[in-house]
C-alpha positions in Angstrom: 172.5 138.4 144.8 169.7 136.2 143.4 171.0 132.6 143.0 170.9 130.8 139.7 169.6 127.2 139.7 169.9 125.5 136.3 167.2 123.0 135.3 169.0 120.2 133.4 165.9 118.4 132.2 166.6 119.3 128.5 170.1 117.8 128.8 168.3 114.5 129.7 165.9 114.9 126.8 168.8 114.8 124.4 170.3 111.8 126.1 167.0 109.9 126.1 166.3 110.7 122.4 169.2 108.5 121.4 169.7 106.0 124.3 173.0 105.5 126.1 174.5 108.1 128.3 175.5 110.9 125.9 175.3 113.6 127.0 176.1 112.6 130.6 173.6 114.2 132.8 175.7 114.0 136.0 178.8 115.3 134.3 176.8 118.2 132.9 175.5 119.1 136.3 178.9 119.1 137.8 180.2 121.3 134.9 177.3 123.7 135.5 178.3 123.9 139.2 181.9 124.5 138.2 180.9 127.2 135.8 179.3 129.1 138.6 175.6 128.2 139.1 174.6 128.1 142.6 172.1 125.2 142.2 170.8 122.4 140.1 167.1 121.8 139.5 165.4 118.7 138.1 161.8 117.8 137.5 161.3 114.0 137.2 157.9 113.1 135.7 156.1 109.8 135.9 156.8 109.0 132.2 160.6 109.5 132.7 160.8 111.4 129.3 163.7 113.5 130.7 165.1 113.3 134.2 164.7 109.8 135.6 164.5 108.8 139.2 167.9 107.2 139.1 169.3 110.4 137.7 168.0 112.1 140.9 169.8 109.6 143.1 173.0 109.8 141.2 173.1 113.6 141.3 172.5 113.7 145.0 175.6 111.7 145.6 177.9 114.3 143.9 176.4 117.7 143.9 178.0 120.3 146.1 175.5 123.2 145.5 171.8 123.4 146.3 169.8 120.6 144.8 166.1 121.4 144.0 163.7 118.6 143.0 160.4 119.9 141.6 157.3 118.0 140.7 153.8 117.0 141.6 153.9 115.3 144.9 152.3 112.0 143.9 153.3 109.1 146.2 156.3 108.0 144.1 157.6 111.5 143.9 157.2 112.0 147.7 159.0 108.7 148.4 161.9 109.8 146.1 162.3 113.2 147.7 162.2 111.6 151.3 164.8 109.2 150.1 167.2 111.6 148.5 166.7 114.6 150.9 167.6 117.6 148.6 168.1 121.1 149.8 164.6 122.1 148.5 161.5 120.5 147.0 159.3 122.6 144.8 155.7 121.4 144.7 154.2 121.8 141.2 150.6 120.7 140.3 151.5 119.0 137.0 149.1 116.8 135.3 150.8 113.4 134.4 150.6 114.3 130.7 151.7 118.0 130.9 154.4 119.0 128.4 155.6 121.5 130.9 154.4 123.3 134.0 151.4 125.4 133.1 149.8 126.7 136.3 150.4 127.2 140.0 148.7 125.7 142.9 145.4 126.8 144.2 146.7 126.9 147.8 143.3 127.6 149.3 141.5 124.7 147.7 144.4 122.4 148.3 145.4 123.6 151.7 144.9 120.3 153.6 146.9 118.3 151.1 149.8 120.8 150.8 150.0 121.2 154.6 150.3 117.4 155.0 153.0 117.0 152.3 154.9 120.1 153.6 155.0 118.6 157.1 156.4 115.3 155.7 159.2 117.1 154.0 159.9 119.3 156.9 160.4 116.2 159.1 163.5 115.5 156.8 164.7 119.1 157.1 163.8 119.8 153.4 163.0 123.4 152.4 159.6 123.5 150.8 158.7 125.9 148.0 155.2 126.0 146.4 154.7 126.9 142.8 152.1 129.7 142.5 150.6 132.1 140.0 151.3 135.8 140.7 148.3 136.1 143.0 148.8 137.5 146.6 146.0 135.3 147.9 147.8 132.2 146.6 151.0 133.4 148.2 149.3 133.9 151.5 147.7 130.5 151.1 151.2 128.9 150.7 152.2 130.5 154.0 149.2 129.0 155.7 150.2 125.5 154.3 153.6 125.9 156.1 155.8 126.5 153.0 159.1 128.2 153.4 159.1 129.8 150.0 156.9 130.3 146.9 158.1 130.1 143.3 156.3 132.5 141.0 155.2 131.0 137.7 156.7 133.5 135.3 155.4 132.3 131.9 152.9 135.2 131.7 155.6 137.7 132.5 157.8 136.4 129.8 155.0 136.3 127.3 153.9 139.9 128.0 157.3 141.5 128.5 157.9 142.5 124.9 154.7 144.5 124.8 155.4 146.3 128.1 157.8 145.4 130.8 156.1 147.4 133.6 152.6 146.0 132.9 154.0 142.5 132.6 155.8 142.8 136.0 153.0 144.4 138.0 151.1 141.2 139.2 154.5 139.6 140.1 155.6 142.6 142.1 152.3 142.5 144.1 152.8 138.8 144.7 156.4 139.2 145.6 155.5 141.9 148.1 152.9 139.7 149.7 155.6 137.0 150.0 157.9 139.5 151.8 155.0 140.5 154.1 154.3 136.8 154.9 158.0 136.1 155.7 158.3 133.7 152.8 161.3 133.2 150.6 160.9 134.1 146.9 161.9 132.0 143.9 160.8 132.5 140.2 160.9 130.4 137.1 159.5 129.5 133.7 160.5 131.2 130.5 163.0 133.6 132.1 165.8 134.4 129.7 168.6 136.8 128.7 166.0 139.3 127.5 163.7 139.5 130.5 165.6 138.3 133.5 167.5 141.5 134.5 164.4 143.6 134.6 162.6 141.1 136.8 165.3 140.8 139.5 166.2 144.5 139.3 162.5 145.4 140.3 162.2 142.5 142.7 165.7 142.4 144.2 164.6 140.1 147.1 164.2 137.2 144.7 166.2 134.4 146.4 166.5 132.1 143.4 165.6 131.7 139.8 165.3 128.3 138.2 166.1 128.4 134.4 166.3 125.5 132.1 164.9 125.6 128.6 166.2 129.0 127.6 169.5 128.5 129.1 170.2 125.2 127.4 168.9 126.7 124.1 171.3 129.6 124.5 174.1 127.2 125.2 173.8 125.7 121.7 175.0 129.0 120.4 177.2 130.5 123.2 178.6 127.3 124.8 177.5 126.0 128.3 180.2 127.7 130.4 179.7 131.1 128.7 175.9 130.9 129.0 176.0 130.2 132.7 178.1 133.3 133.0 175.8 135.4 130.9 172.9 134.5 133.1 174.8 135.2 136.3 175.8 138.6 134.7 172.1 139.4 134.3 171.5 138.6 138.0 174.2 141.0 139.1 
């Protein structure tokens, strides 16, 4: 079954908006694990507007499931990941002022850089996933960089899904098939939700992991956090 990794950035946004430690990001992560998620994802950014570097350190001390740290591999991020040694690092080409992730890597143009960074993480035994658009060439490029997995950027799928599920999925299916041909693991994330998740994983059942944050936390406002985690896991089954 595809694993559910919950991105807890939005919980940190609420905390940071008021100061103090309410809600408690670490407690929330432990609860999400207890409710059945197979992983926790964080995306620390340089401006610390949600997850902070100290949150990452504190989470590493207590998490029992897979810990995925995603972000742009600027020097401070690389140093943090090498210090913390999560299960997985997901490389995302975010600009410093990006509101949210908005594009995958050009793995051909950035092959040298990504190869070097991937090798550094592999020295610590960290699994490396590269965030890519649904383009088979970019998937193959990630393999050439030494990546273990790719994460397909699913914003376009989510946007186009209401107008036609098959058409929205088509480029993702092609990219996923290329990942399988290349021997790469497959992750997916961005705007996946209770409406579109089941179709995606039913058509691409070799998806190893989905990383879901914004939609899941929004749903939790209505359904409660424990129930929402179970609702998402039900879609993955």
